[in-house]
ROLOTOR-8090 format. One line per 8 residues: number of its first residue (from 1); their letters; for each residue z, x, y of C-alpha. Coordinates in steps of 0.001 Angstrom, whole numbers, padded with zeros to 6 digits. Layout:
% residues N
NUM = A = Z/X/Y  ... $
% end
This chain:
% residues 243
1 = MDFKLVPL = 125753/133754/038402  124894/136021/041302  123617/134553/044556  122543/136664/047482  122213/134798/050762  119829/136368/053228  120355/135826/056983  117836/133363/058360 $
9 = DQTERSST = 116724/135780/061078  115619/138270/058393  113495/135742/056542  109877/135624/057666  109018/132043/058581  105818/130612/059943  105552/127388/061900  103220/125182/063858 $
17 = EFYLVDTQ = 104026/122470/066390  101884/119614/067679  102194/116251/069400  101216/112846/068055  098819/110388/069662  098889/106608/069778  097047/104984/066871  095319/102484/069193 $
25 = NYEKTITT = 094307/104336/072353  094799/107945/071163  096880/108822/074197  099567/111482/073839  102938/110128/072674  106460/111497/073219  106753/112664/069606  106373/116308/068598 $
33 = VNISWDGQ = 106186/117493/064996  107063/120977/063764  106030/122178/060306  107557/125433/059054  107579/127372/055798  108904/130602/054333  106374/133437/054342  107381/134535/050845 $
41 = YGANQNVP = 105599/131461/049469  101832/131213/049237  098865/130041/047212  099349/128789/043658  103007/127975/044353  105206/125042/045275  105871/125657/048965  108938/124036/050610 $
49 = FTFTFFNE = 107556/122779/053932  110088/121660/056541  108966/118724/058710  110959/118301/061931  110506/115506/064479  111434/115832/068171  111437/113406/071100  110472/114141/074707 $
57 = NENLIKDV = 113846/115825/075318  113403/118101/072290  116147/116237/070434  115782/115312/066778  114449/111811/066158  116709/109994/063698  115627/107630/060896  111957/108623/061017 $
65 = RYTYVAFD = 109563/106966/058574  106460/109070/058057  103751/110083/055614  101650/113201/055182  098316/114144/053626  097278/117766/053022  093640/118916/052728  091999/122241/051901 $
73 = EFDNEISR = 089251/123832/054016  086617/121709/052246  088462/118461/053058  089574/118027/049464  092911/116246/049274  095679/118522/047990  098718/116303/048296  099763/112939/049652 $
81 = YNGDDSVN = 103174/111292/049805  104153/107974/051342  107671/107577/049969  108824/105749/046868  109218/102236/048302  106026/100178/048092  107569/097408/050208  108834/099695/052983 $
89 = PGIVSTEG = 106312/102549/053185  107082/106000/054478  109241/109006/053719  112653/108438/055306  113981/111380/057327  117461/110289/058375  118248/113294/060564  114710/114062/061697 $
97 = IDIQNIYI = 114412/117055/059342  112789/116745/055932  111722/119241/053246  108773/118484/050987  107901/120710/048035  104080/120828/048029  101901/122670/045527  099187/124674/047306 $
105 = PSEGPIRF = 096465/125734/044833  094578/128325/046899  094635/130541/049984  092994/129578/053249  093229/126904/055940  095304/123822/055126  095131/120687/057268  098127/118395/057511 $
113 = DILVYGTG = 097646/114824/058743  100922/113205/059810  101504/109512/060450  104824/108344/061863  105211/104617/061201  108273/104317/063408  112041/104561/063101  114685/102498/061349 $
121 = LDYDSTYS = 114407/099547/059023  112510/097582/061655  109946/100375/062157  110574/100706/065895  107263/101991/067273  108707/104078/070137  107962/107315/068313  105043/106183/066157 $
129 = GIGSTIIE = 101729/108005/066190  099316/110211/064288  098476/113882/064499  096933/116819/062670  097414/120548/062466  095809/123408/060569  097818/126239/059050  096722/129393/057255 $
137 = LGPGTQSK = 098375/130081/053922  098042/133473/052263  099075/134812/048866  102771/134917/049748  105133/137780/048981  107245/136220/046233  106714/137992/042902  108402/138518/039560 $
145 = TPNESATL = 110170/141571/041034  111111/140375/044541  112372/142614/047333  116164/142466/047343  116388/142301/051145  113986/139404/051528  114691/137006/048688  117385/135044/046965 $
153 = EISSIPSW = 118605/136776/043837  119801/134572/041007  120853/135337/037480  121902/132545/035162  123224/129687/037296  126012/127822/035462  125170/124160/034972  128459/123014/036546 $
161 = IKNNAGWW = 127295/124259/039954  124247/121998/039896  126379/119194/038464  128708/119471/041466  125757/119369/043839  124433/116246/042141  127847/114536/042166  128235/115304/045857 $
169 = ADGTIDDK = 124765/113938/046608  125487/110635/044832  128967/110265/046357  131062/111021/043264  132834/113837/045126  133372/113954/048898  132244/116449/051541  135589/118257/051578 $
177 = SFIQGIQF = 135504/118868/047831  131944/120175/048037  132779/122554/050903  135904/123791/049108  133822/124474/046021  131284/126521/047984  134090/128422/049746  135622/129239/046348 $
185 = LIKENILQ = 132297/130603/045096  131998/132800/048189  135594/134004/047915  135070/134949/044271  131839/136810/045190  129753/134388/043160  127938/133594/046404  127360/136852/048273 $
193 = IPSTAQGT = 126524/136620/051961  125515/139884/053660  125614/138882/057322  124849/135248/058074  126117/134594/061609  129274/132461/061543  129090/129461/063856  131978/128145/065931 $
201 = GSDDEIPS = 131117/124457/065998  133903/121901/065763  131829/119150/064133  132621/119002/060404  130009/116344/059620  127404/117538/057140  123836/116407/057985  122447/114016/055404 $
209 = WIKNNAGW = 119375/116173/054803  121613/118858/053279  123125/116298/050906  119598/115172/050002  118701/118806/049324  121706/119155/047013  120574/116156/044978  116985/117417/044817 $
217 = WADGTIDD = 118227/120870/043810  120383/119356/041065  117426/117489/039560  114989/120388/040001  112849/118905/042784  113453/121876/045103  114195/125486/044235  117297/127609/044746 $
225 = TAFVQGIQ = 116011/129156/047977  115658/125795/049713  119176/124782/048638  120698/128054/049821  119013/127665/053220  121071/124494/053586  124264/126459/052855  123228/129031/055464 $
233 = FLIKEGIL = 122802/126193/057960  126379/125033/057303  127650/128556/057934  125643/129008/061129  126855/125645/062458  130498/126457/061698  130823/123566/059214  131373/126028/056366 $
241 = RVQ = 133708/128820/057435  133591/132123/055625  136639/134391/055755 $
% end
């Protein structure tokens, strides 16, 4: 297998940010939502959209429960997801950052409607609200012969790598074992990192959204690029140290 990790600052990303309003009086709330995506993805593809939730101090809101609906320019519904629990509705974003793989069938304006139910098991309404934004999605730049400097290169990923990711996600192996495995792959030049900035953080705790990504990657829900972006995050935060 040959991975090539591209520095985040060289990857073209688009984003939009908007605030939510109260569902009763439509007054502005203290919740801000950011939606971002990689410019290499476009129409007729599964696009990994990152949903990030901030409070009034621009800190991540933890344990968010939300739902989204996506529409095309003719108000036809493209995608809708409200989580997998019919009793407790909403997608759970433990760390305030969530990636949803959404198929976009055509180019043009896309409207996202976001509803935040609240936070936690009791659906605390402090950060609840609704909001909408419109993005413009083009054809994307990802092709069968991608540019080496802008994409993740992969050739024949051994199944044991995805197995490890799945075992880590379900708790069979611990964080330390997962990190050591990734470090081994980098050391052996199986994972090749050109110049991702090495962080100096002292916090070794891995955000839960990265573990979720690993599980989704293992079962094929998200693609290799989305998983590798999580590894880049660990490097930039100093959680994964590269010699």
